C-alpha positions as a printed Julia matrix, in Angstrom:
471×3 Matrix{Float64}:
 113.45  147.7   123.26
 111.27  144.89  124.84
 113.45  141.4   124.79
 112.7   138.69  123.18
 110.53  136.94  126.12
 108.11  140.14  126.32
 107.43  139.94  122.34
 106.84  136.41  122.3
 104.85  136.65  125.53
 102.67  139.51  123.72
 102.26  137.25  120.74
 100.95  134.15  122.44
  98.63  136.5   124.43
  96.18  136.91  121.54
  93.49  133.59  121.1
  94.34  133.12  117.53
  97.63  133.54  115.31
  95.55  135.54  113.24
  95.54  138.23  116.12
  98.75  138.91  115.15
  98.81  141.14  112.7
 102.06  142.45  110.2
 102.43  144.66  107.61
 102.9   142.79  104.52
 105.42  145.02  102.73
 107.4   145.66  106.21
 107.46  141.45  106.45
 108.41  140.92  102.86
 111.18  143.38  103.49
 112.24  141.98  106.47
 112.5   138.34  104.95
 114.42  139.5   101.97
 116.78  141.48  104.18
 117.56  137.94  106.21
 117.56  136.15  103.62
 120.45  138.8   102.13
 122.59  138.15  105.12
 122.04  134.75  106.21
 121.58  132.83  103.14
 124.96  133.48  101.04
 127.29  132.2   104.02
 125.48  129.28  104.97
 125.52  128.31  101.06
 129.1   129.43  100.58
 129.76  126.62  104.0
 127.69  124.3   102.74
 129.05  123.93   98.97
 133.02  123.77  100.51
 131.86  121.08  102.73
 130.6   119.04  100.22
 133.42  119.57   97.49
 135.67  118.59  100.56
 133.37  115.69  100.63
 132.97  114.61   97.16
 136.76  115.46   95.88
 137.92  111.67   96.71
 135.92  111.04   92.88
 137.82  113.61   91.38
 140.94  112.46   93.19
 140.78  108.72   92.48
 141.66  109.57   88.47
 144.51  111.58   89.61
 146.46  108.6    91.05
 145.31  108.68   94.78
 144.82  104.75   94.44
 148.15  103.91   92.81
 150.25  106.79   95.18
 148.62  104.86   98.56
 148.92  101.76   97.16
 144.84  101.13   97.43
 143.82   97.88   95.93
 140.45   95.7    95.7
 137.93   97.37   97.94
 140.11  100.09   99.37
 138.29  102.84   98.1
 134.86  101.52   98.75
 135.86  100.82  102.39
 137.32  104.48  102.46
 133.76  105.88  100.99
 132.27  103.8   103.56
 134.1   105.14  106.9
 133.1   108.65  106.05
 129.85  107.97  107.24
 129.89  106.35  110.41
 130.77  108.94  112.17
 128.67  111.54  109.99
 125.3   109.1   111.0
 126.49  108.84  114.6
 127.39  112.5   115.15
 123.9   114.36  113.22
 121.31  114.15  115.94
 123.81  115.54  118.52
 125.02  118.1   116.38
 121.61  119.52  115.93
 120.85  119.84  119.75
 124.33  121.2   120.26
 123.15  124.16  117.97
 120.31  124.72  120.58
 122.89  125.57  123.09
 126.03  126.5   121.05
 126.04  129.88  119.46
 125.31  129.06  115.24
 128.55  130.71  114.45
 130.75  129.05  116.54
 129.48  125.77  116.05
 129.03  126.23  112.51
 132.57  127.59  111.61
 134.21  125.4   113.98
 133.27  122.18  112.33
 133.46  123.43  108.9
 136.91  124.64  110.05
 137.9   121.31  111.43
 136.47  119.48  108.37
 138.96  121.63  106.46
 141.5   120.56  108.38
 140.95  116.92  107.82
 140.79  117.82  104.24
 144.1   118.9   104.24
 145.37  116.17  106.23
 143.84  113.91  103.53
 146.27  115.53  101.51
 149.29  114.98  102.99
 148.69  111.28  104.23
 151.74  108.87  103.08
 149.0   105.42  103.36
 145.65  104.03  103.18
 145.47  103.75  106.74
 146.64  107.34  107.28
 143.73  108.33  105.23
 141.68  106.32  106.84
 142.01  108.12  109.6
 141.78  111.54  108.3
 138.07  110.59  106.39
 136.76  109.11  110.01
 136.33  112.54  111.52
 133.41  115.08  110.5
 129.94  116.24  111.49
 127.94  118.48  109.75
 124.56  120.51  110.27
 122.14  121.55  107.85
 119.63  124.12  108.38
 116.1   123.67  107.38
 113.11  125.62  105.94
 110.83  126.32  103.07
 111.32  123.9   100.17
 112.65  126.73   97.98
 115.26  127.34  101.06
 116.25  123.95  101.57
 116.37  123.65   97.91
 118.58  127.08   97.58
 120.75  125.0   100.36
 120.74  121.91   98.73
 121.34  123.16   95.26
 125.47  123.53   97.13
 125.64  120.02   97.29
 125.05  119.7    93.6
 126.71  122.39   92.26
 129.76  121.21   94.33
 130.12  118.42   92.15
 130.6   120.62   88.98
 132.74  122.85   90.82
 134.73  120.22   92.36
 135.38  118.66   88.59
 136.81  122.06   87.02
 138.86  122.61   90.16
 140.08  119.09   89.71
 140.43  119.91   85.96
 142.7   123.28   86.57
 144.78  121.52   89.41
 145.77  118.62   87.16
 148.19  120.82   85.75
 150.19  120.82   88.96
 150.88  116.83   89.28
 154.51  117.12   90.64
 154.98  120.37   91.74
 156.51  120.33   95.81
 157.35  116.5    95.02
 152.82  115.99   95.27
 150.89  114.41   93.08
 147.72  116.12   91.74
 145.24  114.54   93.81
 147.14  115.78   96.81
 146.91  119.37   95.66
 143.34  118.78   95.24
 142.83  117.72   98.61
 145.2   120.3   100.32
 143.89  123.64   98.26
 140.36  122.9    98.65
 141.18  122.11  102.76
 142.93  125.33  102.69
 140.51  127.71  101.13
 137.74  126.03  103.51
 139.17  126.9   106.47
 140.18  130.36  105.64
 136.22  130.59  104.85
 135.01  129.02  108.02
 137.32  131.03  110.38
 136.11  134.58  108.75
 132.52  132.89  108.94
 132.24  133.13  112.39
 132.46  137.13  112.33
 129.66  136.8   109.64
 127.13  134.66  110.75
 123.96  135.66  112.44
 123.19  134.13  116.1
 119.96  135.13  116.89
 117.24  137.67  115.77
 118.19  139.69  118.85
 121.71  139.67  118.54
 121.71  140.27  114.67
 123.56  143.29  113.98
 122.0   144.21  110.6
 118.42  144.43  111.92
 117.59  147.41  113.45
 115.83  147.89  116.61
 112.12  147.84  115.04
 113.16  144.8   112.7
 114.33  142.59  115.37
 111.24  143.01  117.36
 108.91  142.33  113.84
 111.2   139.36  113.49
 110.76  138.06  116.61
 107.11  138.6   116.81
 106.82  136.8   113.63
 108.9   133.88  114.89
 106.71  133.72  117.73
 103.19  134.01  116.18
 104.46  130.82  113.42
 105.2   128.88  116.53
 102.28  129.77  119.43
 101.06  127.41  121.11
 103.61  124.79  119.65
 106.56  125.41  120.26
 108.25  121.93  122.37
 110.82  124.13  123.83
 111.63  121.72  126.53
 113.41  118.28  125.94
 111.64  116.02  128.72
 111.47  112.63  128.59
 107.47  113.26  127.24
 108.7   115.43  124.5
 111.55  112.66  123.8
 108.96  109.96  123.3
 106.61  111.82  121.45
 109.36  112.42  118.81
 110.53  108.44  118.67
 107.19  106.97  118.23
 106.06  109.39  115.47
 105.58  107.2   112.63
 106.41  109.98  110.07
 109.8   110.38  111.51
 110.82  106.57  110.39
 109.3   106.55  107.12
 111.01  110.18  106.82
 113.98  107.95  107.17
 113.33  105.48  104.7
 112.42  107.89  101.96
 115.74  109.79  102.92
 117.65  106.32  102.95
 115.77  105.04   99.36
 116.88  108.57   97.33
 120.17  109.49   99.11
 122.41  106.72   97.38
 121.64  108.0    94.02
 123.11  111.56   94.81
 125.91  109.53   96.83
 126.69  107.23   93.98
 126.74  110.19   91.14
 129.18  112.12   93.47
 131.32  109.63   93.52
 131.5   107.89   91.51
 130.64  110.0    87.98
 134.21  110.47   87.19
 135.1   107.18   87.19
 132.0   106.09   85.18
 132.66  108.62   82.45
 136.54  107.8    82.57
 135.44  103.65   81.57
 132.93  105.73   78.78
 136.14  106.39   77.12
 137.19  109.66   78.37
 140.64  110.63   79.77
 140.95  111.08   83.28
 141.39  114.68   82.51
 138.26  114.78   79.91
 136.16  112.79   82.78
 136.64  115.76   85.14
 134.97  117.97   82.59
 132.54  116.38   81.24
 131.08  115.92   84.84
 130.61  119.57   85.01
 127.49  119.68   82.99
 125.89  116.68   84.54
 125.86  118.67   87.76
 124.66  121.75   86.5
 121.59  120.38   84.65
 121.15  118.44   87.88
 121.01  122.21   89.83
 118.77  124.19   86.96
 116.28  121.23   87.36
 116.33  120.96   90.88
 115.65  124.34   91.61
 112.84  125.03   89.15
 110.74  122.01   90.87
 111.29  123.57   94.32
 109.47  126.28   92.91
 106.77  125.03   91.52
 106.41  122.68   94.39
 105.95  125.51   97.04
 103.57  127.3    94.54
 101.45  124.33   94.07
 102.01  123.68   97.52
 102.65  120.05   96.89
 104.97  117.51   97.7
 103.95  113.67   96.94
 104.03  114.35   92.9
 107.5   115.98   92.85
 109.05  112.96   94.66
 107.63  110.46   92.3
 108.83  112.79   89.64
 112.57  112.51   90.45
 112.18  108.6    91.64
 110.84  108.45   88.12
 113.59  110.13   86.1
 115.93  108.54   88.33
 114.3   104.82   87.83
 114.54  105.57   83.78
 118.31  106.48   84.07
 119.1   103.66   85.91
 117.39  101.24   83.8
 119.62  103.0    80.71
 122.85  101.48   82.8
 126.18  103.28   81.48
 125.38  105.85   79.22
 126.13  109.51   79.71
 122.26  110.61   79.24
 121.63  107.94   82.01
 124.2   109.71   83.89
 122.1   113.22   83.52
 119.19  111.43   84.65
 120.01  109.53   87.86
 121.64  112.71   88.73
 118.84  114.88   88.2
 116.15  112.4    89.43
 117.78  111.86   92.52
 118.57  115.5    93.25
 114.94  116.37   92.78
 113.64  113.93   95.12
 115.92  114.54   97.97
 115.17  117.88   98.99
 111.99  117.56   98.3
 111.54  114.66  101.15
 113.66  116.57  103.3
 111.19  119.91  103.77
 108.02  117.56  103.41
 109.07  115.83  106.9
 110.23  119.19  108.56
 106.96  120.45  106.84
 104.91  118.04  109.35
 107.0   117.8   112.59
 105.49  120.5   115.01
 107.71  122.49  117.56
 111.29  123.18  117.77
 112.66  120.06  119.3
 110.55  117.51  117.55
 111.63  119.08  113.92
 115.31  119.41  115.06
 115.16  115.81  115.94
 113.05  114.56  113.39
 115.25  116.27  110.47
 118.73  115.31  112.24
 117.41  111.44  112.37
 116.33  111.45  108.98
 119.53  113.12  107.34
 121.84  111.41  110.08
 120.17  107.45  109.93
 119.2   108.05  106.08
 122.27  108.92  105.35
 122.99  105.23  105.85
 121.87  105.37  102.1
 125.64  106.37  101.83
 127.29  103.59  103.37
 125.38  101.66  100.49
 126.43  103.61   97.81
 129.76  103.36   98.73
 129.95   99.79   98.48
 127.69   98.53   95.57
 130.04  100.17   92.56
 132.87   97.42   92.73
 135.73   97.83   90.51
 135.54   93.9    89.1
 132.24   94.82   87.88
 132.79   97.81   85.91
 132.35   98.95   83.51
 128.94   97.62   83.53
 128.36   98.09   87.61
 125.08   95.65   87.96
 125.04   95.71   91.47
 125.94   98.92   91.94
 122.54  100.15   89.45
 120.94   96.79   90.45
 120.88   98.38   94.07
 120.18  102.04   93.15
 117.59  101.3    91.25
 115.67   99.1    94.7
 116.39  102.14   96.84
 114.66  104.37   94.84
 111.59  102.39   94.47
 112.0   101.78   98.55
 112.02  105.88   98.79
 108.41  105.65   96.14
 106.83  103.29   98.74
 107.77  105.11  101.62
 106.4   108.4   100.16
 103.58  107.26   99.05
 102.86  105.38  102.69
 104.1   109.22  103.89
 101.25  110.65  102.33
  98.09  108.25  103.0
  99.15  108.36  106.6
  99.0   112.33  106.61
  95.95  111.95  104.77
  94.51  109.31  107.47
  96.05  111.28  110.5
  93.98  114.59  109.15
  90.45  112.83  108.51
  91.13  111.67  112.2
  91.35  114.98  113.25
  88.8   116.36  111.38
  86.48  113.62  113.29
  87.91  115.02  116.61
  89.8   111.7   117.42
  92.73  113.8   118.61
  90.76  115.9   121.15
  91.6   114.36  123.89
  95.34  116.06  124.09
  93.44  118.83  125.18
  92.55  117.22  128.8
  96.18  116.56  128.96
  98.09  117.98  132.21
  98.99  121.78  131.63
 102.67  121.21  131.48
 102.83  118.7   128.84
 100.4   120.25  126.8
 102.06  123.36  127.14
 104.96  121.56  125.25
 103.48  119.42  122.47
 101.97  120.18  119.3
  98.24  121.62  120.33
  95.91  120.05  117.54
  92.51  122.17  116.6
  89.27  120.06  116.86
  88.69  120.39  113.34
  91.37  120.73  110.58
  90.63  120.56  106.96
  93.16  118.23  104.77
  95.51  120.56  102.92
  97.97  120.06  100.14
 100.69  122.49  101.39
 104.14  122.93  102.65
 105.06  126.11  104.3
 102.12  127.65  106.14
 103.66  124.89  108.03
 101.38  126.34  111.69
 102.67  123.05  113.09
  99.06  122.89  114.67
  97.29  123.19  111.23
  96.18  120.16  108.86
  99.3   117.68  107.97
 100.65  119.47  104.85
 101.29  116.64  101.96
């Protein structure tokens, strides 16, 4: 079998991408096979990492603050500390994935996070717990809207699972002298470590080494990837490519989009059990009543993802999600409002991730842009962790007011992103980017090649990096 380079060179030798022909039936079967082998284990790892991240909201109701003598804003500080390494390590983590086998890196960081979670369960002071939560890093795969939402739904389902597990573990209060909240961290952390270690032997690293693929399937997959990225790989990270990444306005609009909407996701994940408890339910019933909130949000998010891909459109779905979240925030502390804020926020959040990724050409640019969006955009979590103040319960005017303002930051930045894409396509149609064909060969081969004439399109996943910018 020819090696990867030979197959890619063969694909790149074609004059146009359309000259690389694939059997549609074989291609569909191959992609389905890849999904079956790749998606479930990554989904499970993401689910576990998110359960371990948000279970603090459930542990709070089971006596965490009382046993650790936490008072005032200690809970908010604990949430705040998590996001500092999370933000700082997002870009390096994505770059490491270019150099280290995904099976090694992903299983390693998930196992490490599981160990940290167990440590949270056995700490005996706020300072010790603070140290435990201050070390974590995660990486997220990016593909089409439906696939992004499929992975992302793990973070929503985690809210339901976390509530269900907390309800079950509540009966372990006093076992081995540990409170129920400790067992939440210990048991969920142990499960994460075990599955993470096993995932090392399940995750496929590269197409040419995937054991579940036959020889001809490997060749087809490699050729397909080469054709999809023909002329637009940005597979060399040098000073000029870094400058192109860091001077792209879309990257910073993407960060603002994510920053604005991620606040609702973290606020609902961290504070829903507390809010429901203050609506009158007992601690245990508040855990149970949080489950339907996240189940509904999961269903709504996945349905919107499928429709978004079929319509080949993004912008309207960000407005839909933000609109629903706005209504929920305006209603205030009501059970139905929690449904609306959660569903609306989680509809828009993965859409803005897919939208930015679709508009970034080349491996490194897409990787850097996505990790910057997620990493720096997650500073919205810093806000979410500090605006729902115990002193303002049960109304939380600062929390809901801030959330409303951030949702509209997302709306405005999405609108700016939409019009920037339209403007860029008009420039390309007029030949305003043709000068790039005159760049030095080494630079030209490492950037996104722009066709001289482009038609504006409202699409996501055709995503030839040198095609029209999708809206």
